[in-house]
C-alpha positions in Angstrom: 0.3 0.1 -0.1 1.1 3.7 -0.5 3.1 5.6 1.9 1.4 8.9 2.8 2.7 10.9 0.8 1.5 9.0 -2.6 -2.3 9.0 -1.3 -3.7 12.9 -0.5 -7.2 12.8 -1.6 -10.0 12.5 1.2 -13.9 13.5 1.1 -15.7 15.0 3.3 -19.7 15.4 4.3 -19.7 18.6 2.3 -18.8 16.6 -0.8 -21.4 14.3 -1.0 -23.8 16.7 0.2 -23.0 18.6 -3.4 -25.8 16.1 -4.8 -28.0 17.6 -3.1 -28.4 20.4 -5.0 -31.5 20.3 -7.2 -30.5 23.2 -10.1 -27.7 22.1 -12.4 -26.6 25.9 -12.0 -25.5 24.6 -8.4 -24.2 21.3 -8.4 -22.7 21.2 -11.6 -19.9 24.3 -11.3 -19.3 22.8 -7.4 -18.5 19.4 -8.7 -15.8 21.1 -11.5 -14.6 23.2 -9.4 -14.3 21.0 -6.1 -14.8 17.6 -6.6 -13.2 17.0 -10.7 -9.9 18.1 -9.3 -9.6 15.5 -6.3 -10.9 12.8 -8.7 -7.9 13.7 -11.0 -5.9 13.4 -8.5 -7.3 10.3 -6.9 -7.1 8.4 -10.6 -3.2 9.2 -10.9 -2.9 7.7 -7.1 -4.9 4.7 -8.0 -3.7 3.8 -11.6 -0.4 2.2 -10.5 -2.0 -0.4 -8.0 -5.1 -0.8 -10.2 -2.7 -1.9 -13.3 -0.9 -4.2 -10.6 -4.3 -5.8 -9.5 -5.8 -6.1 -12.7 -2.4 -7.3 -14.5 -2.8 -4.6 -16.9 -1.8 -1.5 -18.0 -4.6 1.4 -17.1 -5.8 4.9 -18.1 -7.3 7.4 -16.1 -10.8 9.1 -17.4 -12.4 12.1 -15.4 -16.4 12.2 -16.2 -16.9 15.3 -17.9 -20.7 15.4 -18.3 -20.1 18.2 -21.2 -23.5 16.6 -22.7 -25.2 17.6 -19.8 -27.1 21.0 -19.7 -30.5 20.4 -17.6 -30.1 18.0 -15.7 -27.7 17.3 -13.3 -25.6 14.0 -12.6 -26.3 11.8 -9.7 -22.7 10.8 -9.7 -19.5 11.8 -11.3 -16.2 9.1 -11.0 -12.6 8.6 -11.8 -12.7 5.6 -15.0 -9.9 3.0 -15.2 -9.3 1.5 -18.4 -7.0 -0.2 -21.3 -7.2 2.3 -23.7 -6.3 6.1 -23.7 -8.5 6.9 -25.9 -11.5 6.5 -24.3 -13.2 4.2 -21.4 -16.8 3.7 -22.5 -16.4 1.2 -25.4 -14.4 -1.5 -22.7 -15.2 -3.1 -19.4 -13.7 -0.5 -17.2 -13.3 0.1 -13.3 -15.4 3.2 -12.1 -14.5 5.2 -8.3 -17.7 7.2 -8.4 -18.9 9.7 -5.7 -22.4 10.0 -5.3 -25.0 11.3 -2.5 -24.4 8.2 -0.5 -21.4 6.7 -1.0 -17.8 6.1 -3.1 -19.2 3.4 -5.5 -16.0 0.9 -6.7 -17.3 -0.8 -9.6 -17.0 -3.0 -12.9 -19.1 -1.1 -15.1 -20.2 -2.4 -18.9 -22.0 0.4 -20.9 -25.2 -0.8 -23.1 -23.1 -0.1 -26.3 -19.7 -1.5 -25.2 -17.7 -3.3 -27.3 -17.4 -5.6 -24.7 -20.6 -6.2 -23.8 -21.3 -9.6 -25.5 -18.0 -11.1 -24.7 -18.5 -10.1 -20.8 -22.6 -11.3 -21.1 -21.1 -14.7 -22.9 -18.7 -15.1 -20.0 -20.8 -14.5 -17.0 -22.8 -16.8 -18.8 -20.4 -19.6 -18.6 -18.9 -19.0 -15.6 -22.1 -18.5 -13.5 -21.9 -21.5 -11.2 -18.3 -20.3 -10.4 -19.1 -16.8 -9.8 -22.3 -17.6 -7.4 -20.1 -19.5 -5.2 -17.6 -16.5 -5.3 -20.6 -14.0 -4.7 -21.8 -15.9 -1.6 -18.4 -15.4 0.1 -18.4 -12.0 -0.9 -21.9 -10.5 -0.1 -20.8 -6.6 -0.1 -20.7 -7.2 -4.1 -24.4 -5.4 -5.4 -25.6 -6.2 -8.5 -27.0 -2.6 -9.8 -29.0 -3.8 -12.6 -29.9 -7.3 -10.8 -33.2 -6.0 -8.6 -33.9 -8.2 -5.4 -37.5 -8.6 -4.4 -37.5 -5.3 -3.2 -36.1 -3.6 -6.0 -32.9 -2.6 -4.6 -29.4 -3.9 -6.2 -28.9 -7.8 -5.9 -27.1 -8.7 -2.9 -24.1 -11.1 -4.1 -25.3 -13.6 -1.3 -28.2 -14.1 -3.5 -27.1 -14.1 -6.8 -27.4 -17.2 -8.1 -26.3 -18.9 -11.3 -29.6 -19.0 -12.6 -30.1 -15.2 -11.9 -26.7 -14.6 -13.4 -27.1 -16.6 -16.8 -30.9 -14.8 -17.4 -28.9 -11.8 -16.9 -26.2 -12.7 -19.3 -29.1 -13.0 -22.0 -31.1 -10.3 -20.7 -27.9 -8.1 -22.0 -27.7 -9.8 -25.5 -31.4 -9.3 -26.2 -31.9 -5.6 -24.8 -30.4 -3.1 -26.5 -30.2 -0.6 -23.6 -29.1 -3.4 -21.2 -25.6 -2.3 -19.0 -24.3 -4.4 -16.1 -22.9 -2.4 -13.0 -21.0 -4.7 -10.3 -19.8 -3.0 -7.2 -18.8 -2.3 -4.0 -20.1 1.0 -2.0 -18.2 2.7 0.8 -20.4 4.2 2.6 -20.4 8.6 2.7 -20.2 8.4 6.6 -17.5 5.7 6.5 -15.8 7.6 3.6 -15.4 10.9 5.7 -13.7 8.8 8.9 -10.8 7.7 6.3 -7.9 9.2 6.4 -6.0 9.2 2.6 -4.0 5.8 2.7 -7.2 4.2 4.5 -9.5 5.4 1.4 -6.9 4.4 -1.3 -6.4 1.0 0.4 -10.4 0.1 0.6 -10.7 0.9 -3.1 -7.6 -1.0 -4.1 -9.2 -3.9 -1.5 -12.7 -3.3 -3.3 -11.2 -3.5 -6.7 -9.0 -6.8 -5.9 -12.5 -8.3 -4.9 -14.2 -7.3 -8.3 -11.5 -8.8 -10.2 -13.3 -11.9 -11.3 -16.1 -9.6 -12.7 -13.7 -7.2 -14.2 -12.1 -10.5 -15.8 -15.0 -11.5 -17.9 -14.0 -8.9 -20.2 -10.7 -9.4 -21.4 -10.6 -10.3 -25.1 
């Protein structure tokens, strides 16, 4: 893990509170001025360790939200992808801040070039993944809701559920996939920079088998 001098980014309750501002004219400037600079630094600090965990070079991309002019984003993030040109066409890691948490996730856009590769691997390995998820209940499947409409808990993601979701990824053009781990805002605000860095790296280690589904 890094020494303190190379882990410098922390977040306070006020950073999460930015997402409570309903107006685009208020939320977006604050995200750009107060959160984006720290996401840039956080990405630079995390990239070497995440590259080591995932065993491939990763390039940092910080969300720009350039197309947004009316509806403010519910989250903003630093993404880590295997290509420097863009991150959304590939399966990638996101470290995102929203109103409630820092969410570390494996993200597959609905139009990602790796989407069907990911879906096929998810189905082929559904038994092994279900067993893995049962041992890592902190993992959430944000596109596989439980009976209460909440993101599916890893402990309840059966092989049948994963195989069915794989089919949905094939059949529904707009279906994307997000598997992740939430670090609650209250907990994050109590972390030092080094502790936050370590928590994110640990989350990515846990999510690696999911990330690997999208390897070409």
